[in-house]
C-alpha positions as CSV (number, residue, x, y, z in Angstrom):
1,M,85.4,146.5,175.8
2,K,82.4,148.8,175.3
3,G,79.1,146.9,174.7
4,L,80.9,143.7,175.5
5,A,78.4,142.9,178.6
6,A,75.3,144.2,176.8
7,T,76.1,142.1,173.7
8,A,76.5,139.0,176.0
9,L,73.4,139.5,177.7
10,S,71.5,139.7,174.4
11,R,72.8,136.3,173.4
12,L,71.8,134.5,176.5
13,K,70.6,131.0,175.6
14,R,67.7,131.7,177.8
15,A,66.6,135.1,177.6
16,D,63.9,134.7,180.4
17,L,66.8,134.4,183.0
18,L,67.3,138.2,182.6
19,Q,64.6,139.3,184.9
20,K,64.0,142.9,185.7
21,K,61.1,142.8,188.2
22,A,60.9,141.8,191.9
23,F,59.7,138.2,192.6
24,V,57.0,138.4,195.5
25,A,54.2,136.0,196.3
26,G,55.1,133.9,193.0
27,E,54.6,137.1,190.9
28,W,56.9,139.4,189.1
29,L,56.2,142.9,190.3
30,A,57.3,146.3,189.1
31,G,58.4,148.8,191.6
32,Q,57.9,152.6,191.9
33,G,60.5,153.5,189.4
34,T,63.6,151.7,188.6
35,L,67.3,151.4,189.4
36,P,70.0,150.9,186.8
37,V,72.3,147.9,186.6
38,I,75.8,149.1,185.6
39,D,78.7,147.3,183.9
40,P,81.4,148.1,186.4
41,A,84.0,147.6,183.6
42,T,82.7,150.3,181.4
43,G,80.0,152.4,183.3
44,E,77.4,151.3,180.8
45,R,73.9,151.0,181.9
46,L,72.9,147.4,181.1
47,V,69.3,147.2,182.3
48,D,66.9,148.8,184.8
49,V,65.3,146.7,187.6
50,A,62.4,147.4,190.0
51,N,63.1,149.8,192.5
52,C,60.7,148.4,195.1
53,P,59.0,150.8,197.7
54,V,58.9,149.6,201.5
55,E,55.3,148.3,201.1
56,T,56.6,145.5,198.7
57,V,58.5,144.3,201.8
58,D,55.2,144.2,203.7
59,H,53.6,142.1,200.9
60,A,56.7,139.8,200.7
61,V,56.5,139.2,204.5
62,K,52.7,138.6,204.5
63,A,53.2,136.0,201.5
64,A,56.0,134.3,203.4
65,A,54.0,134.0,206.6
66,A,51.1,132.4,204.6
67,A,53.4,130.0,202.8
68,F,55.4,129.0,205.9
69,P,53.0,126.3,207.4
70,A,52.7,124.3,204.3
71,W,56.4,124.3,203.7
72,R,57.3,123.6,207.2
73,D,54.9,120.6,207.2
74,L,56.6,118.9,204.1
75,T,58.9,116.1,204.9
76,P,62.7,117.0,204.9
77,V,63.0,114.5,202.0
78,A,60.3,116.5,200.0
79,R,62.0,119.9,200.7
80,G,65.3,118.3,199.7
81,T,64.0,117.1,196.4
82,R,63.0,120.6,195.4
83,L,66.5,122.0,196.5
84,R,68.2,119.3,194.5
85,A,66.1,120.2,191.4
86,W,67.0,123.9,191.8
87,A,70.8,123.1,192.0
88,A,70.4,120.8,188.9
89,L,68.9,123.7,187.0
90,M,71.7,126.0,188.0
91,R,74.2,123.6,186.7
92,A,72.3,123.3,183.4
93,H,72.3,127.0,182.9
94,D,75.7,127.8,184.4
95,E,76.9,129.6,181.3
96,D,74.0,132.1,181.2
97,L,74.1,132.6,185.1
98,A,77.9,133.2,184.8
99,I,77.3,135.8,182.1
100,L,74.7,137.6,184.2
101,M,77.2,137.7,187.2
102,T,80.2,139.0,185.3
103,A,78.0,141.6,183.5
104,E,76.9,143.1,186.7
105,Q,79.6,142.2,189.3
106,G,82.7,142.4,187.0
107,K,84.5,139.2,188.0
108,P,86.3,137.1,185.4
109,Y,84.0,134.8,183.6
110,K,85.9,131.6,184.8
111,E,85.4,132.8,188.4
112,S,81.6,133.5,187.8
113,L,81.4,129.8,186.4
114,G,83.2,128.6,189.6
115,E,80.8,130.5,191.7
116,I,77.7,128.9,190.2
117,A,79.1,125.5,190.9
118,Y,80.1,126.6,194.4
119,A,76.4,128.1,194.9
120,A,74.6,125.1,193.5
121,A,76.6,122.8,196.1
122,F,74.8,124.5,199.0
123,F,71.5,123.4,197.8
124,D,72.7,119.8,197.5
125,W,74.4,119.8,200.8
126,F,71.4,121.4,202.8
127,A,69.0,119.1,201.0
128,A,70.8,116.1,202.7
129,E,71.6,118.0,206.0
130,G,68.0,118.8,206.3
131,E,67.2,115.2,206.9
132,R,69.5,115.1,209.8
133,S,68.3,118.0,212.0
134,Y,68.2,115.6,215.0
135,G,67.0,116.4,218.4
136,E,67.8,114.6,221.6
137,T,66.4,112.4,224.5
138,I,67.6,113.7,228.0
139,P,67.9,111.0,230.9
140,S,65.0,112.2,233.1
141,H,65.7,113.5,236.6
142,L,62.0,113.4,237.2
143,P,60.6,109.9,238.2
144,G,57.9,108.7,235.6
145,S,58.8,111.4,233.0
146,R,60.5,111.6,229.6
147,L,62.4,114.5,228.4
148,S,63.0,115.4,224.7
149,V,64.4,118.2,222.5
150,H,62.9,118.8,219.1
151,M,64.4,121.0,216.3
152,Q,61.6,123.2,214.7
153,P,62.2,125.8,211.9
154,I,62.1,129.4,213.3
155,G,59.7,130.8,210.6
156,V,60.0,133.6,208.3
157,T,63.6,134.8,207.6
158,A,65.4,137.4,205.6
159,A,68.7,137.5,203.7
160,I,70.6,140.7,203.0
161,T,73.3,139.7,200.5
162,P,76.4,141.5,199.1
163,W,77.6,142.3,195.6
164,N,80.8,140.4,195.6
165,F,79.3,136.8,195.6
166,P,75.9,137.5,194.3
167,S,74.7,133.8,193.9
168,A,76.6,132.0,196.5
169,M,75.8,134.4,199.4
170,I,72.1,133.8,198.6
171,T,72.2,130.0,198.2
172,R,74.2,129.6,201.3
173,K,71.5,131.3,203.3
174,A,68.5,130.2,201.3
175,G,69.7,126.5,201.1
176,A,69.9,126.3,205.0
177,A,66.7,128.3,205.5
178,L,64.6,126.3,203.1
179,A,66.0,122.9,204.1
180,A,65.2,123.7,207.9
181,G,61.6,124.3,206.9
182,C,61.8,128.1,206.9
183,V,60.8,130.6,204.3
184,I,62.9,133.5,203.2
185,V,62.9,137.0,201.7
186,V,66.0,138.0,199.9
187,K,67.1,141.6,199.4
188,P,70.1,141.6,197.1
189,A,72.8,144.3,196.7
190,P,71.5,147.1,194.3
191,E,74.7,146.4,192.2
192,T,73.9,142.9,191.5
193,P,70.2,142.0,191.5
194,L,70.3,140.1,188.2
195,S,71.9,137.0,189.8
196,A,69.2,136.9,192.4
197,L,66.3,137.3,190.1
198,A,67.7,134.6,187.8
199,L,67.7,132.2,190.9
200,A,64.2,133.2,191.5
201,K,63.2,132.2,187.9
202,L,64.9,128.7,188.4
203,A,63.3,128.3,191.9
204,E,59.9,128.5,190.1
205,E,60.8,125.8,187.7
206,A,62.2,123.7,190.5
207,G,58.8,123.6,192.3
208,I,59.6,125.9,195.1
209,P,56.1,127.2,196.1
210,K,55.2,130.9,195.9
211,G,56.2,132.7,199.0
212,V,59.0,130.4,200.1
213,F,61.6,132.1,198.2
214,Q,61.1,135.8,197.3
215,V,63.5,138.6,195.9
216,V,62.8,142.2,196.6
217,T,65.0,144.7,194.7
218,G,65.8,148.3,195.2
219,E,67.7,150.6,197.4
220,A,69.4,148.9,200.3
221,A,68.8,150.8,203.5
222,P,65.1,151.3,203.4
223,L,64.2,147.8,202.3
224,A,66.4,146.3,204.9
225,R,65.2,148.6,207.6
226,R,61.5,147.5,206.8
227,L,62.5,143.8,206.9
228,L,64.0,144.2,210.4
229,E,61.0,146.1,211.7
230,H,58.7,143.1,211.1
231,T,57.9,140.9,214.0
232,E,56.9,138.3,211.6
233,V,60.5,138.1,210.5
234,R,62.2,135.9,213.2
235,A,65.8,135.7,211.9
236,F,68.0,137.4,209.4
237,S,71.4,136.9,207.9
238,F,73.7,139.5,206.4
239,T,76.9,139.3,204.6
240,G,78.8,142.6,204.3
241,S,80.8,145.2,206.0
242,T,81.1,145.3,209.8
243,E,80.0,148.9,209.9
244,V,76.6,148.0,208.2
245,G,76.5,144.8,210.2
246,R,76.5,146.8,213.5
247,L,73.7,149.1,212.2
248,L,71.5,146.0,211.1
249,L,72.1,144.3,214.6
250,A,71.0,147.4,216.4
251,Q,67.8,147.7,214.2
252,S,67.1,143.9,214.7
253,A,67.4,144.2,218.4
254,Q,64.0,146.2,218.6
255,T,62.3,142.9,217.6
256,V,64.8,140.4,219.2
257,K,65.7,138.5,216.0
258,K,68.1,135.8,215.6
259,A,71.0,137.2,213.8
260,S,73.6,135.6,211.6
261,L,76.3,137.9,210.5
262,E,79.3,137.5,208.2
263,L,81.4,140.7,208.3
264,G,84.7,142.1,207.4
265,G,88.0,140.2,207.2
266,H,91.4,141.8,207.0
267,A,93.0,138.2,206.9
268,P,96.7,137.7,207.9
269,F,98.8,135.4,205.8
270,L,101.8,134.1,207.9
271,L,104.6,132.5,205.8
272,F,107.5,130.9,207.8
273,D,111.2,130.3,206.5
274,D,110.5,126.5,206.6
275,A,107.5,126.5,204.1
276,Q,107.6,124.9,200.8
277,F,108.4,128.0,198.7
278,D,107.0,126.7,195.4
279,L,103.6,126.2,197.2
280,A,103.8,129.6,199.0
281,V,103.9,132.1,195.9
282,P,100.9,130.4,194.1
283,G,99.3,129.9,197.4
284,C,99.4,133.5,198.4
285,M,98.4,134.7,194.9
286,G,95.2,132.7,195.3
287,A,94.6,134.0,198.7
288,K,95.1,137.6,197.7
289,F,93.6,138.1,194.1
290,A,90.6,135.7,194.0
291,T,87.5,137.8,192.9
292,S,90.0,140.6,192.0
293,G,90.7,141.0,195.7
294,Q,87.1,141.8,196.6
295,D,86.7,139.0,199.0
296,C,86.4,139.1,202.7
297,L,88.9,136.1,202.8
298,A,91.6,137.9,200.8
299,A,95.0,138.0,202.4
300,N,95.3,141.5,203.5
301,R,98.5,141.3,205.6
302,I,101.1,139.1,204.3
303,Y,103.7,138.5,206.9
304,V,106.9,136.9,205.7
305,Q,109.7,135.7,207.9
306,R,113.1,137.4,207.1
307,G,114.9,134.4,206.0
308,I,112.9,134.1,202.9
309,Y,111.6,137.7,202.7
310,D,113.6,139.2,199.7
311,R,113.1,136.0,197.7
312,F,109.4,135.8,198.3
313,V,109.1,139.7,197.5
314,T,110.6,139.3,194.2
315,A,108.9,136.1,193.3
316,F,105.4,137.4,194.3
317,G,106.1,140.7,192.5
318,E,106.9,139.0,189.3
319,A,103.9,136.8,189.5
320,T,101.6,139.7,190.1
321,A,103.0,141.7,187.3
322,R,101.9,138.9,185.0
323,L,98.2,139.1,186.0
324,K,95.9,140.2,183.1
325,V,93.5,143.1,183.8
326,G,90.4,143.5,181.7
327,H,86.8,143.0,181.2
328,G,85.5,139.9,182.9
329,L,84.0,138.6,179.7
330,E,87.5,138.9,177.8
331,T,89.5,135.7,177.5
332,G,92.2,135.2,180.0
333,V,91.6,138.0,182.3
334,D,92.7,137.4,185.8
335,I,91.7,140.8,187.4
336,G,88.4,142.6,186.6
337,P,87.1,146.0,187.7
338,M,86.2,146.9,191.1
339,T,82.5,146.6,191.4
340,R,82.2,150.0,193.2
341,P,84.1,153.2,192.4
342,S,84.5,153.7,196.2
343,V,86.4,150.4,196.4
344,A,88.8,151.4,193.7
345,E,89.4,154.9,195.2
346,K,90.1,153.2,198.6
347,C,92.9,151.1,197.0
348,R,94.4,154.1,195.5
349,Q,94.4,155.8,198.8
350,Q,96.0,152.9,200.7
351,I,98.7,152.8,197.9
352,A,99.4,156.5,198.2
353,Q,99.5,156.5,202.0
354,A,101.7,153.6,202.2
355,L,104.4,155.0,199.7
356,S,104.3,158.2,201.4
357,A,105.0,156.4,204.8
358,G,107.9,154.5,203.5
359,A,106.6,151.3,201.7
360,R,108.5,150.0,198.8
361,L,106.7,149.6,195.5
362,V,107.5,146.1,193.9
363,A,104.9,145.9,191.3
364,G,101.9,148.0,189.9
365,G,101.0,151.2,191.8
366,Q,100.2,153.3,188.8
367,D,96.7,154.0,187.6
368,S,95.3,151.5,185.3
369,P,95.4,152.5,181.6
370,L,91.9,151.1,181.5
371,G,90.7,153.9,183.8
372,G,87.4,153.8,185.8
373,N,87.0,151.1,188.4
374,F,90.1,149.2,187.4
375,V,93.0,149.0,189.8
376,T,96.5,147.8,188.7
377,P,97.5,144.8,190.8
378,T,100.1,146.2,193.2
379,V,102.6,144.8,195.7
380,L,103.9,146.9,198.3
381,A,106.9,145.5,200.5
382,D,108.3,146.9,203.7
383,V,104.9,147.8,205.1
384,T,104.6,148.5,208.6
385,D,101.7,148.0,211.2
386,D,100.9,151.6,211.4
387,M,100.2,152.1,207.8
388,L,96.6,152.4,206.6
389,I,96.8,149.2,204.4
390,A,97.8,147.2,207.6
391,R,95.0,148.6,209.7
392,E,92.1,148.5,207.3
393,E,90.8,145.9,204.9
394,T,91.7,146.7,201.4
395,F,89.0,144.7,199.3
396,G,91.0,145.0,196.2
397,P,94.1,143.9,194.2
398,V,96.7,145.5,196.5
399,A,99.0,143.2,198.4
400,A,100.9,144.5,201.6
401,I,104.1,142.4,202.7
402,L,105.4,142.9,206.2
403,P,108.6,141.3,207.4
404,F,108.8,139.2,210.9
405,D,111.3,137.6,212.9
406,H,109.7,135.3,215.5
407,E,106.6,133.1,215.7
408,D,105.3,134.8,219.0
409,E,105.9,138.2,217.4
410,V,103.9,137.4,214.2
411,V,101.0,135.8,216.1
412,R,100.7,138.7,218.2
413,R,100.7,141.1,215.2
414,A,98.2,138.9,213.5
415,N,95.8,139.1,216.3
416,A,96.0,142.9,216.8
417,S,92.8,143.4,215.0
418,E,89.2,143.5,215.8
419,M,88.5,141.5,212.7
420,G,88.7,137.6,213.0
421,L,87.4,135.9,209.9
422,A,90.2,133.9,208.3
423,A,93.9,133.5,208.3
424,Y,96.5,131.6,206.5
425,V,99.6,129.7,207.8
426,Y,102.3,128.3,205.6
427,T,105.0,126.2,207.3
428,S,106.4,122.6,206.9
429,D,106.5,122.2,210.6
430,V,103.4,120.3,211.7
431,A,103.8,121.1,215.4
432,R,104.2,124.8,214.5
433,A,101.1,124.6,212.2
434,M,99.0,123.3,215.0
435,R,100.3,125.7,217.6
436,V,99.9,128.7,215.5
437,S,96.5,127.8,214.2
438,D,95.3,127.3,217.9
439,R,96.6,130.8,218.7
440,L,95.3,132.7,216.0
441,E,92.1,134.5,216.9
442,Y,90.2,133.7,213.7
443,G,87.2,131.5,212.9
444,M,88.9,129.7,210.0
445,V,92.6,128.9,209.3
446,G,93.9,127.5,206.1
447,V,97.2,125.6,206.7
448,N,99.3,125.5,203.3
449,T,96.3,126.1,201.2
450,P,94.4,129.2,199.9
451,K,91.2,127.2,199.5
452,F,89.2,125.8,202.4
453,T,85.5,127.0,201.7
454,G,82.7,124.8,200.8
455,A,79.3,123.7,201.7
456,P,80.4,121.3,204.5
457,I,82.4,123.9,206.5
458,P,81.4,126.2,209.2
459,F,82.0,129.5,207.7
460,G,82.3,132.5,210.0
461,G,84.4,134.8,212.2
462,W,85.3,135.7,215.6
463,K,85.2,139.1,217.3
464,Q,83.8,141.9,214.9
465,S,83.8,139.5,212.0
466,G,80.4,138.3,212.8
467,L,78.0,136.0,214.6
468,G,77.0,132.4,213.9
469,R,78.0,130.1,211.1
470,E,77.0,129.4,207.6
471,G,77.4,126.1,205.7
472,S,77.8,122.9,207.5
473,R,75.3,121.6,210.1
474,H,76.1,124.7,212.2
475,G,74.6,126.8,209.3
476,L,71.3,124.7,209.3
477,A,71.0,125.5,213.3
478,E,70.8,129.3,212.5
479,Y,67.3,128.5,211.2
480,L,66.2,126.2,213.9
481,E,64.8,126.6,217.4
482,S,65.0,123.9,220.0
483,K,61.8,122.8,221.8
484,Y,62.0,121.1,225.0
485,V,59.0,118.8,225.9
486,C,58.5,117.0,229.3
487,F,56.1,114.1,229.2
488,G,55.0,113.6,232.8
489,N,53.1,110.7,234.8
490,L,54.2,108.0,232.3
491,A,54.6,105.6,235.2
492,A,50.9,105.7,235.7
């Protein structure tokens, strides 16, 4: 396992996709010192990237402001042509991009390939949706006047992106911003800058003008704070924890920025007795263990009705025990390392607390023989609502199963959280599916499926899981301002 990522990086088909400098105003810039990119599977230092000072943010914002008028004035078709070219380049080099992602993030290579396809789809979607940012005509209440509303790009924007989806969370934001006619400065997570910089390299080739898409690398807090201090930055989008989202929202309030926030999850999975059992187990596996559990959509509280509880616990535990853990670049791996040591430690703490409070260990539980950031996929049964794992998002491969008796009870328990991003419902009763999905206080509900994301859907949550939506026409609207125009005295 040692040296596997470094060897893969040395064998990229396109060595120039491994960039180490920030991309600002169409140039590759060094920082004041460097930050290491670490292979989370081994702890090995892979490369060093630019650690930009806050002055680089000032340079990027200035370049973005200068590039905005020309980009805004292009037709939506012209902007879309460049976005589609960018998507095509991503697909053409998907293997290299996936290697970069697995090396720095740790997820299995097959999942990285899937993320590249997912990420490219946002460029294609928004390329088309940008041509449909329609306004409206309002029947006038004023004699001789004509009233209309036009949608116009908001201007310079910023994206602060996470480490768990280092490509898709950039394209979902940048695709919408650029299609709307905005320009964007991206601040990727310090753990995963290589994916962002590779996208910047392909943006150059796709004909994205300098200053329209920029990537500033380095320590998160000072760079993000500087972006939010700028009055020229009119909107920002952040994906990450609710705790950090609150801080960024408070900072952005000083300059009254438009905010789009996709925050914590803590998703409930509701499995009723009447569900099709042969779909429920693989469905729950997909909802729990994708991205090694490091996913805001991951099923965190698995509620199972008592009629099938014991059967499900046994089958789910057996399926979990078969998952292969290892370096994401190894063949057949299902679960990679946790990207951050703190995530692995949180998983271990939640397991220990649940077992000490009476939970039953069904699978896993022991420290991984691989050590470091690896967590053995674990299933805990007989979990209660007061246990730590039922109250806090896990963000790792640890499944908590809780029994329930009645529909009203489980809906109440599922809603007893300030998080409201996604929920899952498994039942064969169509009326129940509609009734329960209506009552769940979540922005997205998957019924009898673990997969419901994609470019056409409005991704986002309720309550403290965020503000606004990404993807779909609603995602485009996050980067547009409405302008009302009244033409008077037309009768003359």
